[in-house]
Steps between C-alpha positions, in 0.01 A plus 500: 500500500670176383238438229526865383873472464471166312239656265726796440795260414272312264393827331866610469597158345212533244609855411860385451386209288365749251853633451717185507483127525482323835845350484641860473322631806676505829380521854669839520293619199175389671600657835598828333180506292286433814697747718609247758828340606623168371472370861129583502465296181665201670277540805200413262652286228802265467563591131335640190334175413336488846362848418376384161323205651342707771385756237348230277328330797367838630365609167325163443362475850331829444356372170374182671344663800153344558522300176580155621164320480351282228277782382780764494819310401470610135496864615794438726702335219404784262609753762841328518528529127405872525748562784776339296392702187497828704855425607615388153846670501574354844373152421659480162837623637484233772391240253804567279756529782407203726436143430153356426521304824539824696191649332315175588612545866352856499168374348462172690375631837248740330353255264510219766304721744239572231453138403517360852227736615279353224591140581437547868165669432384220272621226735283614787292209622719250311753263660799609299835502676699826533784329305261417210364857507856635469570259221200614302588863554864437399379334181286796391762746628763374253253522212403861588866602543594334169221694331620825657863444415420428138302825485789699665746334259291611199532859626140496642347526149182297563204654677503372858119476511515252207755286676296498830187413306673198331651397837162524663347264235770242578468531869124520532392196701840330495600599848181346633565186300855484633377529858249220440781272387690563822201465733585250777141469615409386152780241497397369842140484387578301182711260703208441730285410198748241375 
């Protein structure tokens, strides 16, 4: 029931964003649109931005489902673009009304989850510390988020498939090279040869 109510609140917010900007929407507006009390809203979310974040994460999590492997990350990334595009009025309204840092906060866990899945898959059998795996995932995460933010900022004009294709060309093989740089077994082996 809790997830159903949260989804209904997210849908109400999206509907309201078609009518007015985020900074003009109140919790009372959302509760009324959803047919619930303000207290019910506060049972699920601390404020409107908490609802916005949950909605972004929920939409993207559905887009990424089962797409966190080396062979499927491009599809997952493209699905995130399509989810953003499908919710363009919502996303553009949020983009204009909150800071870029806040948008990054919404995107960070999604993109990080996608990239970390790939890094962990490619590091199987390698002696690469968890901290180094996180570092590699963070590096690519910020590049992916930067690409997505530029696309949103340009009013989503470019074809997402073209962006993912170019990104794929840059990333192809580079995660494996990065993991090889951080391999501790390779470092220990080369020290033994000195």
